[in-house]
C-alpha positions in Angstrom: 11.5 -27.9 7.8 14.8 -29.6 8.2 16.6 -27.8 5.4 19.9 -26.0 6.0 19.8 -23.9 2.7 17.1 -22.0 0.9 15.4 -23.6 -2.0 14.5 -22.0 -5.3 11.5 -23.8 -6.6 10.8 -23.5 -10.3 8.9 -25.2 -13.1 11.1 -28.1 -14.2 8.9 -28.8 -17.2 9.6 -25.3 -18.7 12.8 -25.1 -20.6 13.0 -21.3 -20.2 12.5 -21.6 -16.4 15.1 -24.4 -16.1 17.7 -22.6 -18.1 17.0 -19.3 -16.4 17.3 -20.8 -12.9 20.5 -22.5 -13.8 21.9 -19.3 -15.4 21.1 -17.3 -12.3 22.5 -20.0 -10.0 25.9 -19.8 -11.7 25.9 -16.0 -11.4 24.7 -15.9 -7.8 27.0 -18.7 -6.7 28.5 -17.8 -3.3 32.2 -18.4 -2.9 31.9 -19.0 0.8 29.0 -20.5 2.6 26.2 -22.6 1.2 24.3 -21.9 -2.0 20.6 -22.0 -2.6 19.4 -25.3 -3.9 17.4 -25.4 -7.2 14.4 -27.7 -7.0 11.8 -28.4 -9.7 8.4 -28.2 -8.1 7.5 -31.6 -9.8 9.9 -33.4 -7.4 8.7 -32.1 -4.0 5.8 -32.3 -1.7 4.3 -28.9 -2.2 1.6 -29.4 0.4 4.2 -30.1 3.1 5.9 -26.8 2.1 2.6 -24.9 2.4 2.1 -24.1 -1.3 0.4 -25.4 -4.4 1.2 -26.6 -7.9 -0.9 -23.7 -9.3 1.3 -21.2 -7.6 4.6 -22.8 -8.6 3.4 -23.0 -12.2 3.0 -19.2 -12.2 6.0 -18.1 -10.3 9.4 -19.3 -8.9 9.5 -19.5 -5.2 12.2 -18.9 -2.6 11.7 -21.1 0.5 13.9 -20.1 3.5 15.2 -22.9 5.7 12.6 -21.8 8.3 9.8 -22.3 5.7 9.0 -18.7 4.7 7.9 -18.5 1.1 8.4 -15.6 -1.3 7.2 -15.7 -4.9 8.1 -14.1 -8.2 10.2 -10.9 -8.0 10.2 -11.1 -4.2 11.8 -14.6 -4.5 14.5 -13.1 -6.7 15.1 -10.3 -4.2 15.6 -12.8 -1.4 18.1 -14.7 -3.6 20.1 -11.5 -4.2 20.1 -10.7 -0.4 21.3 -14.3 0.3 24.1 -14.0 -2.2 25.5 -11.0 -0.4 27.9 -8.2 -1.5 26.6 -5.8 -4.0 23.8 -8.2 -4.9 22.5 -7.8 -1.4 22.1 -4.1 -1.9 20.1 -4.8 -5.1 17.9 -7.2 -3.2 17.1 -4.7 -0.6 16.5 -2.0 -3.2 13.9 -4.4 -4.8 11.9 -4.2 -1.5 11.4 -0.4 -2.0 7.7 0.1 -3.1 8.3 1.7 -6.5 11.1 -0.8 -7.4 9.1 -3.7 -6.0 6.1 -2.8 -8.1 8.2 -2.4 -11.3 10.1 -5.7 -10.6 6.8 -7.5 -10.0 5.3 -6.1 -13.2 8.4 -7.2 -15.3 8.4 -10.6 -13.6 4.7 -11.1 -14.4 5.1 -10.1 -18.0 8.0 -12.5 -18.5 6.2 -15.4 -16.6 3.1 -14.8 -18.7 5.1 -15.0 -21.9 7.8 -17.5 -21.0 6.8 -19.8 -23.9 7.8 -17.0 -26.2 11.1 -16.3 -24.5 14.5 -17.7 -25.8 14.6 -21.4 -25.1 10.8 -21.4 -24.4 8.4 -23.8 -26.1 4.7 -24.4 -26.2 5.2 -26.7 -23.2 6.3 -23.7 -21.2 3.0 -21.9 -21.6 1.0 -21.3 -18.4 -2.2 -23.3 -18.1 -5.4 -21.1 -18.4 -7.4 -20.3 -15.3 -9.6 -23.3 -14.4 -7.4 -25.9 -16.1 -7.2 -29.1 -14.1 -5.7 -32.1 -15.9 -7.2 -34.4 -13.3 -10.8 -33.3 -14.0 -12.3 -34.2 -17.4 -14.2 -31.4 -19.0 -12.1 -28.5 -17.6 -10.5 -26.0 -19.9 -7.8 -27.4 -22.1 -4.4 -26.0 -22.9 
């Protein structure tokens, strides 16, 4: 893919997502070596990455330099592993089945309610299933 650092892809139209990604980036900043790059999905070619706008509206993504994509809680686990140190241990712990299931459930709950979270707004709400702004007559927000 031509990238030398992982990307964290998030919804740049969502104030909660943007502030959360920036908050995490400050805390997971590596003192040595490269850091993951924050990229709003609205500014990249998602098809070239092998994903869709629908997916990126529902979950943050971790895209490795090789192009492997992880979403939601698994993306966060990858970021922790990449950060290293004690964070790496937490990232590997998130791969354990029970912890992974719990992390995925918590992530899903937060993502579904992100418009209600601190800093969230009605613009942060996820579109309903079947919503396509390019197609007249589809479900509306």
